[in-house]
PQR file of N, CA, C, O and H, with PARSE charges and radii, in Angstrom:
ATOM      1  N   MET A   1       2.986  -9.317  13.317 -0.4000 1.5000
ATOM      2  CA  MET A   1       2.043  -8.630  12.852 -0.0000 2.0000
ATOM      3  C   MET A   1       1.162  -9.671  11.863  0.5500 1.7000
ATOM      4  O   MET A   1       1.632 -10.410  10.998 -0.5500 1.4000
ATOM      5  N   PRO A   2      -0.307  -9.507  12.254 -0.5600 1.5000
ATOM      6  CA  PRO A   2      -1.113 -10.477  11.460  0.2800 2.0000
ATOM      7  C   PRO A   2      -0.943 -10.069   9.873  0.5500 1.7000
ATOM      8  O   PRO A   2      -0.722  -8.951   9.409 -0.5500 1.4000
ATOM      9  N   PRO A   3      -1.114 -11.329   9.180 -0.5600 1.5000
ATOM     10  CA  PRO A   3      -1.154 -11.155   7.637  0.2800 2.0000
ATOM     11  C   PRO A   3      -2.466 -10.183   7.022  0.5500 1.7000
ATOM     12  O   PRO A   3      -3.574 -10.175   7.559 -0.5500 1.4000
ATOM     13  N   LEU A   4      -2.184  -9.536   6.040 -0.4000 1.5000
ATOM     14  CA  LEU A   4      -3.482  -8.762   5.604 -0.0000 2.0000
ATOM     15  C   LEU A   4      -4.428  -9.641   5.114  0.5500 1.7000
ATOM     16  O   LEU A   4      -4.136 -10.672   4.508 -0.5500 1.4000
ATOM     17  H   LEU A   4      -1.284  -9.543   5.604  0.4000 1.0000
ATOM     18  N   THR A   5      -5.630  -9.245   5.371 -0.4000 1.5000
ATOM     19  CA  THR A   5      -7.010  -9.772   5.038 -0.0000 2.0000
ATOM     20  C   THR A   5      -7.168  -9.986   3.560  0.5500 1.7000
ATOM     21  O   THR A   5      -6.437  -9.379   2.777 -0.5500 1.4000
ATOM     22  H   THR A   5      -5.867  -8.407   5.863  0.4000 1.0000
ATOM     23  N   HIS A   6      -8.158 -10.882   3.114 -0.4000 1.5000
ATOM     24  CA  HIS A   6      -8.448 -10.830   1.741 -0.0000 2.0000
ATOM     25  C   HIS A   6      -8.981  -9.432   1.303  0.5500 1.7000
ATOM     26  O   HIS A   6      -8.690  -8.988   0.192 -0.5500 1.4000
ATOM     27  H   HIS A   6      -8.752 -11.375   3.750  0.4000 1.0000
ATOM     28  N   ALA A   7      -9.852  -8.660   2.277 -0.4000 1.5000
ATOM     29  CA  ALA A   7     -10.267  -7.606   1.856 -0.0000 2.0000
ATOM     30  C   ALA A   7      -9.225  -6.459   1.632  0.5500 1.7000
ATOM     31  O   ALA A   7      -9.311  -5.645   0.713 -0.5500 1.4000
ATOM     32  H   ALA A   7     -10.089  -9.020   3.179  0.4000 1.0000
ATOM     33  N   GLN A   8      -8.235  -6.485   2.568 -0.4000 1.5000
ATOM     34  CA  GLN A   8      -7.128  -5.601   2.388 -0.0000 2.0000
ATOM     35  C   GLN A   8      -6.250  -5.763   1.011  0.5500 1.7000
ATOM     36  O   GLN A   8      -5.753  -4.815   0.404 -0.5500 1.4000
ATOM     37  H   GLN A   8      -8.166  -7.146   3.314  0.4000 1.0000
ATOM     38  N   TYR A   9      -6.161  -7.010   0.670 -0.4000 1.5000
ATOM     39  CA  TYR A   9      -5.581  -7.288  -0.570 -0.0000 2.0000
ATOM     40  C   TYR A   9      -6.324  -6.708  -1.596  0.5500 1.7000
ATOM     41  O   TYR A   9      -5.805  -6.052  -2.499 -0.5500 1.4000
ATOM     42  H   TYR A   9      -6.565  -7.781   1.164  0.4000 1.0000
ATOM     43  N   GLU A  10      -7.604  -6.938  -1.485 -0.4000 1.5000
ATOM     44  CA  GLU A  10      -8.511  -6.409  -2.575 -0.0000 2.0000
ATOM     45  C   GLU A  10      -8.402  -4.813  -2.790  0.5500 1.7000
ATOM     46  O   GLU A  10      -8.351  -4.286  -3.901 -0.5500 1.4000
ATOM     47  H   GLU A  10      -8.026  -7.471  -0.751  0.4000 1.0000
ATOM     48  N   ILE A  11      -8.376  -4.195  -1.687 -0.4000 1.5000
ATOM     49  CA  ILE A  11      -8.009  -2.771  -1.600 -0.0000 2.0000
ATOM     50  C   ILE A  11      -6.766  -2.496  -2.264  0.5500 1.7000
ATOM     51  O   ILE A  11      -6.774  -1.659  -3.166 -0.5500 1.4000
ATOM     52  H   ILE A  11      -8.418  -4.623  -0.784  0.4000 1.0000
ATOM     53  N   LEU A  12      -5.690  -3.082  -1.947 -0.4000 1.5000
ATOM     54  CA  LEU A  12      -4.591  -2.866  -2.637 -0.0000 2.0000
ATOM     55  C   LEU A  12      -4.310  -2.983  -4.117  0.5500 1.7000
ATOM     56  O   LEU A  12      -3.606  -2.214  -4.772 -0.5500 1.4000
ATOM     57  H   LEU A  12      -5.684  -3.763  -1.214  0.4000 1.0000
ATOM     58  N   GLU A  13      -5.053  -4.212  -4.621 -0.4000 1.5000
ATOM     59  CA  GLU A  13      -5.205  -4.578  -6.090 -0.0000 2.0000
ATOM     60  C   GLU A  13      -5.938  -3.452  -6.759  0.5500 1.7000
ATOM     61  O   GLU A  13      -5.416  -2.823  -7.679 -0.5500 1.4000
ATOM     62  H   GLU A  13      -5.625  -4.836  -4.089  0.4000 1.0000
ATOM     63  N   ARG A  14      -7.397  -3.134  -6.213 -0.4000 1.5000
ATOM     64  CA  ARG A  14      -8.035  -2.203  -6.789 -0.0000 2.0000
ATOM     65  C   ARG A  14      -7.286  -0.923  -6.992  0.5500 1.7000
ATOM     66  O   ARG A  14      -7.241  -0.428  -8.118 -0.5500 1.4000
ATOM     67  H   ARG A  14      -7.821  -3.646  -5.465  0.4000 1.0000
ATOM     68  N   ALA A  15      -6.677  -0.337  -5.938 -0.4000 1.5000
ATOM     69  CA  ALA A  15      -6.137   1.015  -5.852 -0.0000 2.0000
ATOM     70  C   ALA A  15      -4.862   0.974  -6.915  0.5500 1.7000
ATOM     71  O   ALA A  15      -4.550   1.976  -7.559 -0.5500 1.4000
ATOM     72  H   ALA A  15      -6.714  -0.739  -5.023  0.4000 1.0000
ATOM     73  N   VAL A  16      -4.217  -0.186  -7.020 -0.4000 1.5000
ATOM     74  CA  VAL A  16      -3.006  -0.190  -8.177 -0.0000 2.0000
ATOM     75  C   VAL A  16      -3.709  -0.068  -9.529  0.5500 1.7000
ATOM     76  O   VAL A  16      -3.199   0.650 -10.389 -0.5500 1.4000
ATOM     77  H   VAL A  16      -4.471  -0.999  -6.497  0.4000 1.0000
ATOM     78  N   ALA A  17      -4.939  -0.779  -9.792 -0.4000 1.5000
ATOM     79  CA  ALA A  17      -5.583  -0.642 -10.975 -0.0000 2.0000
ATOM     80  C   ALA A  17      -6.169   0.808 -11.255  0.5500 1.7000
ATOM     81  O   ALA A  17      -6.178   1.266 -12.398 -0.5500 1.4000
ATOM     82  H   ALA A  17      -5.353  -1.363  -9.094  0.4000 1.0000
ATOM     83  N   SER A  18      -6.556   1.365 -10.388 -0.4000 1.5000
ATOM     84  CA  SER A  18      -7.618   2.644 -10.587 -0.0000 2.0000
ATOM     85  C   SER A  18      -6.567   3.930 -10.244  0.5500 1.7000
ATOM     86  O   SER A  18      -6.851   5.030 -10.719 -0.5500 1.4000
ATOM     87  H   SER A  18      -6.549   0.993  -9.459  0.4000 1.0000
ATOM     88  N   GLY A  19      -5.544   3.803  -9.547 -0.4000 1.5000
ATOM     89  CA  GLY A  19      -4.757   4.895  -9.164 -0.0000 2.0000
ATOM     90  C   GLY A  19      -5.257   5.689  -8.000  0.5500 1.7000
ATOM     91  O   GLY A  19      -4.899   6.846  -7.779 -0.5500 1.4000
ATOM     92  H   GLY A  19      -5.313   2.910  -9.161  0.4000 1.0000
ATOM     93  N   ALA A  20      -6.257   4.890  -7.133 -0.4000 1.5000
ATOM     94  CA  ALA A  20      -6.684   5.449  -6.025 -0.0000 2.0000
ATOM     95  C   ALA A  20      -5.766   5.569  -4.689  0.5500 1.7000
ATOM     96  O   ALA A  20      -5.009   4.652  -4.372 -0.5500 1.4000
ATOM     97  H   ALA A  20      -6.548   3.951  -7.313  0.4000 1.0000
ATOM     98  N   ARG A  21      -5.877   6.700  -3.969 -0.4000 1.5000
ATOM     99  CA  ARG A  21      -4.997   6.772  -2.890 -0.0000 2.0000
ATOM    100  C   ARG A  21      -5.452   5.734  -1.825  0.5500 1.7000
ATOM    101  O   ARG A  21      -6.619   5.345  -1.809 -0.5500 1.4000
ATOM    102  H   ARG A  21      -6.491   7.445  -4.227  0.4000 1.0000
ATOM    103  N   ILE A  22      -4.499   5.274  -0.908 -0.4000 1.5000
ATOM    104  CA  ILE A  22      -4.853   4.370   0.093 -0.0000 2.0000
ATOM    105  C   ILE A  22      -3.894   4.983   1.343  0.5500 1.7000
ATOM    106  O   ILE A  22      -2.910   5.704   1.174 -0.5500 1.4000
ATOM    107  H   ILE A  22      -3.551   5.591  -0.921  0.4000 1.0000
ATOM    108  N   ALA A  23      -4.345   4.585   2.448 -0.4000 1.5000
ATOM    109  CA  ALA A  23      -3.669   4.994   3.771 -0.0000 2.0000
ATOM    110  C   ALA A  23      -3.049   3.559   4.239  0.5500 1.7000
ATOM    111  O   ALA A  23      -3.730   2.534   4.228 -0.5500 1.4000
ATOM    112  H   ALA A  23      -5.144   4.000   2.586  0.4000 1.0000
ATOM    113  N   ILE A  24      -1.998   3.585   4.556 -0.4000 1.5000
ATOM    114  CA  ILE A  24      -1.192   2.366   5.218 -0.0000 2.0000
ATOM    115  C   ILE A  24      -0.827   2.533   6.467  0.5500 1.7000
ATOM    116  O   ILE A  24      -0.488   3.676   6.773 -0.5500 1.4000
ATOM    117  H   ILE A  24      -1.444   4.417   4.565  0.4000 1.0000
ATOM    118  N   VAL A  25      -0.799   1.674   7.321 -0.4000 1.5000
ATOM    119  CA  VAL A  25      -0.250   2.010   8.881 -0.0000 2.0000
ATOM    120  C   VAL A  25       0.725   0.950   8.924  0.5500 1.7000
ATOM    121  O   VAL A  25       0.494  -0.213   8.591 -0.5500 1.4000
ATOM    122  H   VAL A  25      -1.074   0.745   7.072  0.4000 1.0000
ATOM    123  N   ARG A  26       2.049   1.487   9.436 -0.4000 1.5000
ATOM    124  CA  ARG A  26       3.103   0.603   9.507 -0.0000 2.0000
ATOM    125  C   ARG A  26       3.679   1.147  10.827  0.5500 1.7000
ATOM    126  O   ARG A  26       3.798   2.349  11.065 -0.5500 1.4000
ATOM    127  H   ARG A  26       2.236   2.431   9.707  0.4000 1.0000
ATOM    128  N   ARG A  27       4.029   0.136  11.673 -0.4000 1.5000
ATOM    129  CA  ARG A  27       4.458   0.548  13.125 -0.0000 2.0000
ATOM    130  C   ARG A  27       3.965   1.705  13.719  0.5500 1.7000
ATOM    131  O   ARG A  27       4.658   2.575  14.247 -0.5500 1.4000
ATOM    132  H   ARG A  27       3.932  -0.840  11.479  0.4000 1.0000
ATOM    133  N   GLY A  28       2.554   1.699  13.608 -0.4000 1.5000
ATOM    134  CA  GLY A  28       1.829   2.657  14.275 -0.0000 2.0000
ATOM    135  C   GLY A  28       1.689   4.040  13.630  0.5500 1.7000
ATOM    136  O   GLY A  28       0.964   4.925  14.083 -0.5500 1.4000
ATOM    137  H   GLY A  28       1.991   0.992  13.180  0.4000 1.0000
ATOM    138  N   ALA A  29       2.436   4.145  12.548 -0.4000 1.5000
ATOM    139  CA  ALA A  29       2.313   5.472  11.667 -0.0000 2.0000
ATOM    140  C   ALA A  29       1.533   5.305  10.475  0.5500 1.7000
ATOM    141  O   ALA A  29       1.618   4.344   9.710 -0.5500 1.4000
ATOM    142  H   ALA A  29       3.025   3.426  12.180  0.4000 1.0000
ATOM    143  N   GLU A  30       0.738   6.330  10.352 -0.4000 1.5000
ATOM    144  CA  GLU A  30      -0.201   6.220   9.088 -0.0000 2.0000
ATOM    145  C   GLU A  30       0.529   6.973   8.039  0.5500 1.7000
ATOM    146  O   GLU A  30       1.278   7.917   8.294 -0.5500 1.4000
ATOM    147  H   GLU A  30       0.669   7.111  10.972  0.4000 1.0000
ATOM    148  N   LEU A  31       0.258   6.477   6.733 -0.4000 1.5000
ATOM    149  CA  LEU A  31       0.754   7.278   5.485 -0.0000 2.0000
ATOM    150  C   LEU A  31      -0.213   7.292   4.366  0.5500 1.7000
ATOM    151  O   LEU A  31      -0.803   6.238   4.130 -0.5500 1.4000
ATOM    152  H   LEU A  31      -0.350   5.711   6.526  0.4000 1.0000
ATOM    153  N   VAL A  32      -0.435   8.224   3.720 -0.4000 1.5000
ATOM    154  CA  VAL A  32      -1.326   8.169   2.540 -0.0000 2.0000
ATOM    155  C   VAL A  32      -0.299   8.225   1.409  0.5500 1.7000
ATOM    156  O   VAL A  32       0.662   8.990   1.323 -0.5500 1.4000
ATOM    157  H   VAL A  32       0.044   9.080   3.912  0.4000 1.0000
ATOM    158  N   VAL A  33      -0.728   7.161   0.461 -0.4000 1.5000
ATOM    159  CA  VAL A  33       0.297   6.854  -0.803 -0.0000 2.0000
ATOM    160  C   VAL A  33      -0.649   6.870  -2.095  0.5500 1.7000
ATOM    161  O   VAL A  33      -1.863   7.010  -1.953 -0.5500 1.4000
ATOM    162  H   VAL A  33      -1.509   6.540   0.530  0.4000 1.0000
ATOM    163  N   LEU A  34      -0.129   6.739  -3.221 -0.4000 1.5000
ATOM    164  CA  LEU A  34      -0.655   6.310  -4.230 -0.0000 2.0000
ATOM    165  C   LEU A  34       0.175   5.097  -4.811  0.5500 1.7000
ATOM    166  O   LEU A  34       1.326   5.185  -5.239 -0.5500 1.4000
ATOM    167  H   LEU A  34       0.857   6.625  -3.336  0.4000 1.0000
ATOM    168  N   PRO A  35      -0.617   3.915  -4.755 -0.5600 1.5000
ATOM    169  CA  PRO A  35       0.188   2.565  -4.945  0.2800 2.0000
ATOM    170  C   PRO A  35       0.383   2.571  -6.635  0.5500 1.7000
ATOM    171  O   PRO A  35      -0.418   3.044  -7.441 -0.5500 1.4000
ATOM    172  N   GLU A  36       1.498   2.003  -6.895 -0.4000 1.5000
ATOM    173  CA  GLU A  36       1.929   1.891  -8.318 -0.0000 2.0000
ATOM    174  C   GLU A  36       1.856   0.517  -8.628  0.5500 1.7000
ATOM    175  O   GLU A  36       1.228   0.215  -9.643 -0.5500 1.4000
ATOM    176  H   GLU A  36       2.149   1.619  -6.240  0.4000 1.0000
ATOM    177  N   ARG A  37       2.422  -0.454  -7.891 -0.4000 1.5000
ATOM    178  CA  ARG A  37       2.366  -1.740  -8.257 -0.0000 2.0000
ATOM    179  C   ARG A  37       2.719  -2.923  -7.045  0.5500 1.7000
ATOM    180  O   ARG A  37       3.329  -2.597  -6.026 -0.5500 1.4000
ATOM    181  H   ARG A  37       2.932  -0.209  -7.067  0.4000 1.0000
ATOM    182  N   LEU A  38       2.324  -4.131  -7.254 -0.4000 1.5000
ATOM    183  CA  LEU A  38       2.629  -4.982  -6.203 -0.0000 2.0000
ATOM    184  C   LEU A  38       3.788  -5.885  -6.766  0.5500 1.7000
ATOM    185  O   LEU A  38       3.663  -6.218  -7.944 -0.5500 1.4000
ATOM    186  H   LEU A  38       1.828  -4.396  -8.081  0.4000 1.0000
ATOM    187  N   ARG A  39       4.720  -6.256  -6.194 -0.4000 1.5000
ATOM    188  CA  ARG A  39       5.774  -7.223  -6.852 -0.0000 2.0000
ATOM    189  C   ARG A  39       6.492  -8.002  -5.619  0.5500 1.7000
ATOM    190  O   ARG A  39       6.482  -7.629  -4.446 -0.5500 1.4000
ATOM    191  H   ARG A  39       4.821  -5.985  -5.236  0.4000 1.0000
ATOM    192  N   MET A  40       7.054  -9.047  -6.089 -0.4000 1.5000
ATOM    193  CA  MET A  40       8.049  -9.800  -5.156 -0.0000 2.0000
ATOM    194  C   MET A  40       9.523  -9.208  -5.175  0.5500 1.7000
ATOM    195  O   MET A  40      10.109  -8.901  -6.213 -0.5500 1.4000
ATOM    196  H   MET A  40       7.062  -9.350  -7.042  0.4000 1.0000
ATOM    197  N   LEU A  41      10.021  -9.093  -3.958 -0.4000 1.5000
ATOM    198  CA  LEU A  41      11.174  -8.397  -3.973 -0.0000 2.0000
ATOM    199  C   LEU A  41      11.907  -9.286  -2.629  0.5500 1.7000
ATOM    200  O   LEU A  41      11.428  -9.306  -1.495 -0.5500 1.4000
ATOM    201  H   LEU A  41       9.545  -9.342  -3.115  0.4000 1.0000
ATOM    202  N   ALA A  42      13.045  -9.930  -3.013 -0.4000 1.5000
ATOM    203  CA  ALA A  42      13.759 -10.707  -2.166 -0.0000 2.0000
ATOM    204  C   ALA A  42      12.871 -11.689  -1.514  0.5500 1.7000
ATOM    205  O   ALA A  42      13.121 -12.007  -0.352 -0.5500 1.4000
ATOM    206  H   ALA A  42      13.434  -9.914  -3.934  0.4000 1.0000
ATOM    207  N   GLY A  43      11.797 -12.239  -2.169 -0.4000 1.5000
ATOM    208  CA  GLY A  43      11.286 -13.444  -1.633 -0.0000 2.0000
ATOM    209  C   GLY A  43      10.047 -12.893  -0.811  0.5500 1.7000
ATOM    210  O   GLY A  43       9.296 -13.684  -0.240 -0.5500 1.4000
ATOM    211  H   GLY A  43      11.594 -11.981  -3.113  0.4000 1.0000
ATOM    212  N   ARG A  44       9.846 -11.505  -0.760 -0.4000 1.5000
ATOM    213  CA  ARG A  44       8.687 -10.907   0.088 -0.0000 2.0000
ATOM    214  C   ARG A  44       7.709 -10.100  -0.956  0.5500 1.7000
ATOM    215  O   ARG A  44       8.244  -9.626  -1.958 -0.5500 1.4000
ATOM    216  H   ARG A  44      10.456 -10.862  -1.224  0.4000 1.0000
ATOM    217  N   GLU A  45       6.213  -9.917  -0.751 -0.4000 1.5000
ATOM    218  CA  GLU A  45       5.557  -9.175  -1.246 -0.0000 2.0000
ATOM    219  C   GLU A  45       5.766  -7.628  -0.880  0.5500 1.7000
ATOM    220  O   GLU A  45       5.778  -7.171   0.263 -0.5500 1.4000
ATOM    221  H   GLU A  45       5.779 -10.303   0.063  0.4000 1.0000
ATOM    222  N   ALA A  46       5.909  -6.996  -1.933 -0.4000 1.5000
ATOM    223  CA  ALA A  46       6.334  -5.264  -1.662 -0.0000 2.0000
ATOM    224  C   ALA A  46       5.165  -4.596  -2.489  0.5500 1.7000
ATOM    225  O   ALA A  46       4.538  -5.112  -3.414 -0.5500 1.4000
ATOM    226  H   ALA A  46       5.900  -7.367  -2.861  0.4000 1.0000
ATOM    227  N   LEU A  47       5.006  -3.291  -1.932 -0.4000 1.5000
ATOM    228  CA  LEU A  47       4.046  -2.509  -2.804 -0.0000 2.0000
ATOM    229  C   LEU A  47       4.945  -1.197  -3.007  0.5500 1.7000
ATOM    230  O   LEU A  47       5.473  -0.611  -2.062 -0.5500 1.4000
ATOM    231  H   LEU A  47       5.515  -2.872  -1.181  0.4000 1.0000
ATOM    232  N   ASP A  48       5.045  -0.851  -4.180 -0.4000 1.5000
ATOM    233  CA  ASP A  48       5.743   0.271  -4.798 -0.0000 2.0000
ATOM    234  C   ASP A  48       4.695   1.461  -4.860  0.5500 1.7000
ATOM    235  O   ASP A  48       3.653   1.308  -5.498 -0.5500 1.4000
ATOM    236  H   ASP A  48       4.616  -1.326  -4.948  0.4000 1.0000
ATOM    237  N   ALA A  49       4.968   2.624  -4.208 -0.4000 1.5000
ATOM    238  CA  ALA A  49       4.056   3.483  -4.125 -0.0000 2.0000
ATOM    239  C   ALA A  49       4.642   5.022  -4.365  0.5500 1.7000
ATOM    240  O   ALA A  49       5.840   5.123  -4.628 -0.5500 1.4000
ATOM    241  H   ALA A  49       5.814   2.748  -3.690  0.4000 1.0000
ATOM    242  N   ARG A  50       3.910   6.096  -4.288 -0.4000 1.5000
ATOM    243  CA  ARG A  50       4.419   7.435  -4.605 -0.0000 2.0000
ATOM    244  C   ARG A  50       3.744   8.095  -3.560  0.5500 1.7000
ATOM    245  O   ARG A  50       2.601   7.723  -3.295 -0.5500 1.4000
ATOM    246  H   ARG A  50       2.937   6.014  -4.074  0.4000 1.0000
ATOM    247  N   HIS A  51       4.391   9.243  -2.764 -0.4000 1.5000
ATOM    248  CA  HIS A  51       3.730  10.024  -1.963 -0.0000 2.0000
ATOM    249  C   HIS A  51       2.921  11.241  -2.642  0.5500 1.7000
ATOM    250  O   HIS A  51       3.501  12.055  -3.361 -0.5500 1.4000
ATOM    251  H   HIS A  51       5.320   9.545  -2.980  0.4000 1.0000
ATOM    252  N   PRO A  52       1.677  11.305  -2.392 -0.5600 1.5000
ATOM    253  CA  PRO A  52       0.952  12.320  -3.420  0.2800 2.0000
ATOM    254  C   PRO A  52       1.248  13.544  -3.309  0.5500 1.7000
ATOM    255  O   PRO A  52       0.815  14.223  -4.240 -0.5500 1.4000
ATOM    256  N   SER A  53       2.018  14.286  -2.258 -0.4000 1.5000
ATOM    257  CA  SER A  53       2.350  15.606  -2.261 -0.0000 2.0000
ATOM    258  C   SER A  53       3.726  15.795  -2.857  0.5500 1.7000
ATOM    259  O   SER A  53       3.872  16.674  -3.707 -0.5500 1.4000
ATOM    260  H   SER A  53       2.370  13.734  -1.502  0.4000 1.0000
ATOM    261  N   THR A  54       4.721  15.063  -2.494 -0.4000 1.5000
ATOM    262  CA  THR A  54       6.177  15.294  -2.692 -0.0000 2.0000
ATOM    263  C   THR A  54       6.491  14.370  -3.933  0.5500 1.7000
ATOM    264  O   THR A  54       7.467  14.672  -4.619 -0.5500 1.4000
ATOM    265  H   THR A  54       4.603  14.349  -1.804  0.4000 1.0000
ATOM    266  N   GLY A  55       5.765  13.309  -4.257 -0.4000 1.5000
ATOM    267  CA  GLY A  55       6.239  12.662  -5.423 -0.0000 2.0000
ATOM    268  C   GLY A  55       7.415  11.462  -5.341  0.5500 1.7000
ATOM    269  O   GLY A  55       7.867  10.742  -6.231 -0.5500 1.4000
ATOM    270  H   GLY A  55       4.972  13.063  -3.700  0.4000 1.0000
ATOM    271  N   ASP A  56       7.700  11.536  -4.020 -0.4000 1.5000
ATOM    272  CA  ASP A  56       8.774  10.577  -3.537 -0.0000 2.0000
ATOM    273  C   ASP A  56       8.366   9.084  -3.454  0.5500 1.7000
ATOM    274  O   ASP A  56       7.355   8.658  -2.895 -0.5500 1.4000
ATOM    275  H   ASP A  56       7.333  12.121  -3.296  0.4000 1.0000
ATOM    276  N   ASN A  57       9.255   8.398  -4.059 -0.4000 1.5000
ATOM    277  CA  ASN A  57       8.875   6.676  -4.311 -0.0000 2.0000
ATOM    278  C   ASN A  57       9.105   6.195  -2.968  0.5500 1.7000
ATOM    279  O   ASN A  57       9.786   6.808  -2.147 -0.5500 1.4000
ATOM    280  H   ASN A  57      10.076   8.743  -4.513  0.4000 1.0000
ATOM    281  N   LEU A  58       8.495   5.028  -2.741 -0.4000 1.5000
ATOM    282  CA  LEU A  58       8.446   4.390  -1.645 -0.0000 2.0000
ATOM    283  C   LEU A  58       8.242   2.879  -1.839  0.5500 1.7000
ATOM    284  O   LEU A  58       7.346   2.537  -2.610 -0.5500 1.4000
ATOM    285  H   LEU A  58       7.941   4.531  -3.408  0.4000 1.0000
ATOM    286  N   THR A  59       8.995   1.912  -1.206 -0.4000 1.5000
ATOM    287  CA  THR A  59       8.621   0.406  -1.156 -0.0000 2.0000
ATOM    288  C   THR A  59       8.448  -0.010   0.132  0.5500 1.7000
ATOM    289  O   THR A  59       9.285   0.137   1.022 -0.5500 1.4000
ATOM    290  H   THR A  59       9.723   2.189  -0.579  0.4000 1.0000
ATOM    291  N   VAL A  60       7.232  -0.595   0.268 -0.4000 1.5000
ATOM    292  CA  VAL A  60       6.733  -1.060   1.646 -0.0000 2.0000
ATOM    293  C   VAL A  60       6.547  -2.550   1.398  0.5500 1.7000
ATOM    294  O   VAL A  60       5.851  -2.991   0.484 -0.5500 1.4000
ATOM    295  H   VAL A  60       6.551  -0.714  -0.455  0.4000 1.0000
ATOM    296  N   PHE A  61       7.271  -3.355   2.344 -0.4000 1.5000
ATOM    297  CA  PHE A  61       6.688  -4.750   2.443 -0.0000 2.0000
ATOM    298  C   PHE A  61       5.583  -5.095   3.116  0.5500 1.7000
ATOM    299  O   PHE A  61       5.417  -4.766   4.290 -0.5500 1.4000
ATOM    300  H   PHE A  61       7.837  -2.997   3.087  0.4000 1.0000
ATOM    301  N   LEU A  62       4.661  -5.841   2.382 -0.4000 1.5000
ATOM    302  CA  LEU A  62       3.191  -6.141   2.852 -0.0000 2.0000
ATOM    303  C   LEU A  62       3.244  -6.617   4.385  0.5500 1.7000
ATOM    304  O   LEU A  62       2.424  -6.228   5.216 -0.5500 1.4000
ATOM    305  H   LEU A  62       4.795  -6.107   1.427  0.4000 1.0000
ATOM    306  N   ASP A  63       4.241  -7.454   4.655 -0.4000 1.5000
ATOM    307  CA  ASP A  63       4.267  -8.151   5.847 -0.0000 2.0000
ATOM    308  C   ASP A  63       4.611  -7.287   7.156  0.5500 1.7000
ATOM    309  O   ASP A  63       4.547  -7.681   8.320 -0.5500 1.4000
ATOM    310  H   ASP A  63       4.907  -7.771   3.980  0.4000 1.0000
ATOM    311  N   GLU A  64       4.974  -6.068   6.713 -0.4000 1.5000
ATOM    312  CA  GLU A  64       5.100  -5.213   7.707 -0.0000 2.0000
ATOM    313  C   GLU A  64       4.041  -4.029   7.998  0.5500 1.7000
ATOM    314  O   GLU A  64       4.211  -3.121   8.811 -0.5500 1.4000
ATOM    315  H   GLU A  64       5.025  -5.748   5.767  0.4000 1.0000
ATOM    316  N   LEU A  65       2.897  -4.225   7.158 -0.4000 1.5000
ATOM    317  CA  LEU A  65       1.849  -3.446   7.389 -0.0000 2.0000
ATOM    318  C   LEU A  65       0.850  -3.826   8.350  0.5500 1.7000
ATOM    319  O   LEU A  65       0.510  -5.006   8.437 -0.5500 1.4000
ATOM    320  H   LEU A  65       2.759  -4.963   6.498  0.4000 1.0000
ATOM    321  N   ASP A  66       0.311  -2.862   9.138 -0.4000 1.5000
ATOM    322  CA  ASP A  66      -0.603  -3.205  10.232 -0.0000 2.0000
ATOM    323  C   ASP A  66      -2.101  -2.955   9.619  0.5500 1.7000
ATOM    324  O   ASP A  66      -3.016  -3.609  10.120 -0.5500 1.4000
ATOM    325  H   ASP A  66       0.587  -1.904   9.067  0.4000 1.0000
ATOM    326  N   ALA A  67      -2.351  -2.176   8.717 -0.4000 1.5000
ATOM    327  CA  ALA A  67      -3.596  -1.932   8.156 -0.0000 2.0000
ATOM    328  C   ALA A  67      -3.641  -1.103   6.710  0.5500 1.7000
ATOM    329  O   ALA A  67      -2.826  -0.210   6.478 -0.5500 1.4000
ATOM    330  H   ALA A  67      -1.608  -1.645   8.311  0.4000 1.0000
ATOM    331  N   VAL A  68      -4.501  -1.425   5.922 -0.4000 1.5000
ATOM    332  CA  VAL A  68      -4.786  -0.830   4.699 -0.0000 2.0000
ATOM    333  C   VAL A  68      -6.126  -0.377   4.578  0.5500 1.7000
ATOM    334  O   VAL A  68      -7.061  -1.137   4.828 -0.5500 1.4000
ATOM    335  H   VAL A  68      -5.164  -2.150   6.110  0.4000 1.0000
ATOM    336  N   GLU A  69      -6.344   1.118   4.117 -0.4000 1.5000
ATOM    337  CA  GLU A  69      -7.591   1.465   4.168 -0.0000 2.0000
ATOM    338  C   GLU A  69      -7.733   2.340   2.656  0.5500 1.7000
ATOM    339  O   GLU A  69      -6.794   3.049   2.296 -0.5500 1.4000
ATOM    340  H   GLU A  69      -5.584   1.735   3.914  0.4000 1.0000
ATOM    341  N   SER A  70      -8.766   2.241   1.966 -0.4000 1.5000
ATOM    342  CA  SER A  70      -8.949   2.857   0.689 -0.0000 2.0000
ATOM    343  C   SER A  70      -9.368   4.344   0.968  0.5500 1.7000
ATOM    344  O   SER A  70     -10.139   4.586   1.897 -0.5500 1.4000
ATOM    345  H   SER A  70      -9.530   1.665   2.259  0.4000 1.0000
ATOM    346  N   LEU A  71      -8.931   5.211   0.275 -0.4000 1.5000
ATOM    347  CA  LEU A  71      -9.320   6.723   0.356 -0.0000 2.0000
ATOM    348  C   LEU A  71     -10.127   7.103  -0.783  0.5500 1.7000
ATOM    349  O   LEU A  71     -10.700   8.191  -0.723 -0.5500 1.4000
ATOM    350  H   LEU A  71      -8.305   5.015  -0.479  0.4000 1.0000
ATOM    351  N   GLY A  72     -10.261   6.387  -1.804 -0.4000 1.5000
ATOM    352  CA  GLY A  72     -11.056   6.839  -2.938 -0.0000 2.0000
ATOM    353  C   GLY A  72     -10.187   7.144  -4.117  0.5500 1.7000
ATOM    354  O   GLY A  72      -8.977   6.959  -3.988 -0.5500 1.4000
ATOM    355  H   GLY A  72      -9.795   5.503  -1.852  0.4000 1.0000
ATOM    356  N   ALA A  73     -10.602   7.533  -5.109 -0.4000 1.5000
ATOM    357  CA  ALA A  73      -9.883   7.819  -6.321 -0.0000 2.0000
ATOM    358  C   ALA A  73      -9.178   9.214  -6.327  0.5500 1.7000
ATOM    359  O   ALA A  73      -9.571  10.065  -5.529 -0.5500 1.4000
ATOM    360  H   ALA A  73     -11.585   7.683  -5.214  0.4000 1.0000
ATOM    361  N   ARG A  74      -8.255   9.462  -7.104 -0.4000 1.5000
ATOM    362  CA  ARG A  74      -7.538  10.728  -7.127 -0.0000 2.0000
ATOM    363  C   ARG A  74      -8.394  11.978  -7.434  0.5500 1.7000
ATOM    364  O   ARG A  74      -7.869  13.090  -7.474 -0.5500 1.4000
ATOM    365  H   ARG A  74      -7.936   8.771  -7.752  0.4000 1.0000
TER
END
């Protein structure tokens, strides 16, 4: 998978700071999440997020993402 673009990193960083929802695509499946933080985990960049409907926590490695899109504020 190609690495995320500078614009996609900006979307992630702004969404973490503002609490905005984002859509992520991983292995062809789209998921809407509320990003909470970016961190390093086992030497890889990871996004900690929460599902907006169920509240379930999710950790996704950025190198597994195919796309990131901003959906606006909560």
